C-alpha positions in Angstrom: -118.3 -132.1 146.3 -119.2 -129.5 143.6 -116.2 -127.3 144.7 -113.9 -130.3 144.4 -115.2 -131.0 140.8 -114.7 -127.4 139.8 -111.2 -127.4 141.3 -110.3 -130.5 139.3 -111.6 -129.0 136.0 -109.7 -125.7 136.6 -106.5 -127.6 137.5 -106.9 -129.7 134.3 -107.4 -126.6 132.1 -104.4 -124.8 133.6 -102.2 -127.9 133.1 -103.2 -128.2 129.5 -102.6 -124.5 128.9 -99.2 -124.7 130.4 -98.0 -127.7 128.4 -99.7 -127.2 125.0 -96.7 -125.5 123.4 -94.2 -127.8 124.9 -92.5 -130.0 122.3 -91.7 -133.5 123.2 -88.4 -134.9 121.8 -88.7 -137.0 118.7 -87.3 -140.5 118.9 -86.3 -143.0 116.2 -86.7 -145.8 118.7 -88.3 -148.8 116.8 -91.0 -150.9 118.3 -89.1 -153.3 120.5 -89.3 -157.1 120.4 -91.5 -158.1 123.3 -90.1 -160.2 126.2 -90.3 -163.9 125.5 -93.0 -164.3 128.2 -95.3 -162.1 126.2 -95.0 -164.3 123.1 -97.9 -166.7 123.4 -100.2 -168.7 121.1 -102.2 -166.2 119.1 -99.7 -163.4 119.3 -99.5 -163.5 115.4 -101.9 -165.6 113.3 -101.9 -167.5 110.1 -104.8 -165.7 108.4 -105.2 -166.9 104.8 -103.2 -168.9 102.3 -103.4 -170.1 98.7 -101.8 -173.5 97.9 -102.6 -174.0 94.3 -103.5 -172.0 91.2 -102.2 -169.5 88.7 -104.2 -166.4 89.7 -101.6 -164.8 91.9 -98.3 -163.7 90.3 -95.2 -162.9 92.4 -92.8 -160.0 91.7 -90.9 -162.2 89.2 -94.0 -162.8 87.1 -94.5 -166.4 88.3 -97.8 -167.8 89.6 -97.1 -168.6 93.3 -98.6 -169.9 96.5 -98.7 -167.5 99.4 -99.4 -167.2 103.1 -100.8 -164.2 105.0 -99.9 -163.5 108.6 -102.1 -161.2 110.7 -101.1 -159.1 113.7 -104.3 -159.1 115.9 -102.7 -156.7 118.5 -103.4 -153.0 118.9 -99.6 -152.4 118.6 -97.0 -153.0 116.0 -95.0 -156.1 116.2 -91.3 -156.0 115.2 -89.9 -159.2 114.0 -86.2 -159.1 114.8 -84.9 -161.3 112.0 -83.6 -163.9 114.4 -86.4 -165.5 116.4 -89.5 -165.9 114.1 -90.1 -168.8 111.8 -92.8 -170.0 109.4 -93.1 -173.5 108.1 -95.3 -175.9 106.1 -94.1 -178.8 108.3 -95.2 -177.7 111.8 -94.9 -181.1 113.3 -91.4 -181.9 112.1 -89.5 -178.9 110.9 -90.6 -175.9 112.9 -87.7 -173.6 112.0 -87.9 -174.2 108.2 -87.9 -170.5 107.2 -86.6 -167.6 109.3 -88.7 -164.5 108.8 -86.7 -161.4 108.1 -86.6 -158.3 110.2 -89.7 -156.2 109.6 -92.6 -154.6 111.4 -96.2 -155.9 111.1 -98.5 -153.0 111.8 -101.2 -153.2 114.5 -104.1 -155.2 113.0 -102.1 -155.4 109.8 -100.8 -158.1 107.5 -97.7 -159.4 105.8 -97.7 -161.6 102.7 -95.1 -164.3 102.2 -94.7 -165.9 98.8 -94.4 -169.7 99.3 -92.5 -170.1 96.0 -89.0 -171.5 96.8 -87.5 -168.1 95.7 -85.8 -167.3 99.1 -82.4 -166.2 97.8 -83.6 -164.8 94.4 -81.4 -161.8 93.5 -83.4 -158.5 93.3 -86.3 -159.8 95.5 -88.2 -157.0 97.3 -91.0 -159.2 98.7 -90.7 -162.0 101.3 -90.1 -165.3 99.6 -90.0 -168.6 101.6 -87.8 -171.5 100.9 -90.8 -173.8 100.4 -94.0 -174.1 98.3 -97.3 -175.3 99.5 -98.8 -178.6 98.6 -102.4 -178.7 97.2 -102.9 -182.0 98.9 -102.5 -180.6 102.4 -99.8 -179.6 104.9 -99.3 -178.3 108.4 -98.6 -174.6 108.5 -97.0 -173.0 111.6 -95.5 -169.8 113.1 -92.9 -170.3 115.8 -90.9 -168.1 118.0 -87.5 -169.2 119.5 -86.2 -167.8 122.7 -82.9 -169.4 123.8 -83.7 -173.1 123.7 -87.4 -172.7 124.0 -89.5 -172.9 120.8 -93.0 -171.5 121.2 -95.8 -172.5 118.8 -97.5 -169.2 118.1 -100.1 -170.5 115.6 -100.6 -173.5 113.4 -103.1 -174.8 110.9 -103.5 -178.2 109.4 -105.1 -178.0 105.9 -106.4 -180.7 103.6 -107.0 -180.8 99.8 -107.2 -177.4 98.2 -109.0 -176.2 95.1 -107.3 -174.2 92.4 -107.3 -170.4 92.9 -109.5 -170.6 96.0 -107.8 -169.6 99.2 -108.5 -170.8 102.7 -108.6 -168.3 105.6 -110.2 -167.2 108.8 -113.9 -166.2 108.3 -113.0 -162.8 109.9 -109.4 -161.7 110.5 -108.1 -163.4 113.6 -111.2 -165.4 114.4 -111.1 -169.2 115.0 -113.3 -170.5 112.2 -111.8 -171.0 108.7 -113.5 -171.1 105.3 -112.8 -171.0 101.5 -112.6 -167.7 99.6 -113.4 -167.7 95.9 -112.1 -164.1 95.9 -108.8 -164.3 97.9 -107.6 -161.2 99.7 -103.8 -161.5 100.1 -102.5 -158.8 102.4 -106.0 -157.4 103.0 -108.9 -158.1 105.4 -110.8 -161.3 104.8 -114.3 -160.6 103.4 
């Protein structure tokens, strides 16, 4: 038994020594869109949003609503610019705004301005074609594969207070709370 263990250790050291200077080819292959059967509820999550207030200014200098999406996975998720949607009318208009092509880093965030500035010339940030209502709406993230529409996440919110966001108590967790100090694009504290 001891001889077998010593043999395995020596074999491992020889293998490492023989391959340590070998360079692997670099690739520019992007993170691929997962197969549709991997897309399931919770694959991406609505994590925090602000529906009313003047405390957050978009890139055009206008106070705006926003929605934060969280990638709870331990791998990057590439949105392909064709299949992912976000909406403020999850029960009736699931494909309201098509998310652009982008990568959401593993356990990272993206911020979407809900400010009706979708086609604004010179925009660098993501701007949806809708704004949020302070009196409540039904947010949703959807993935479309052929004719199948998968609800990845949704959240029905009620009346909102000015400059107070609502979000998950801890990123990706089930429970939601209000934040007097919102954290758009950052972990919820």
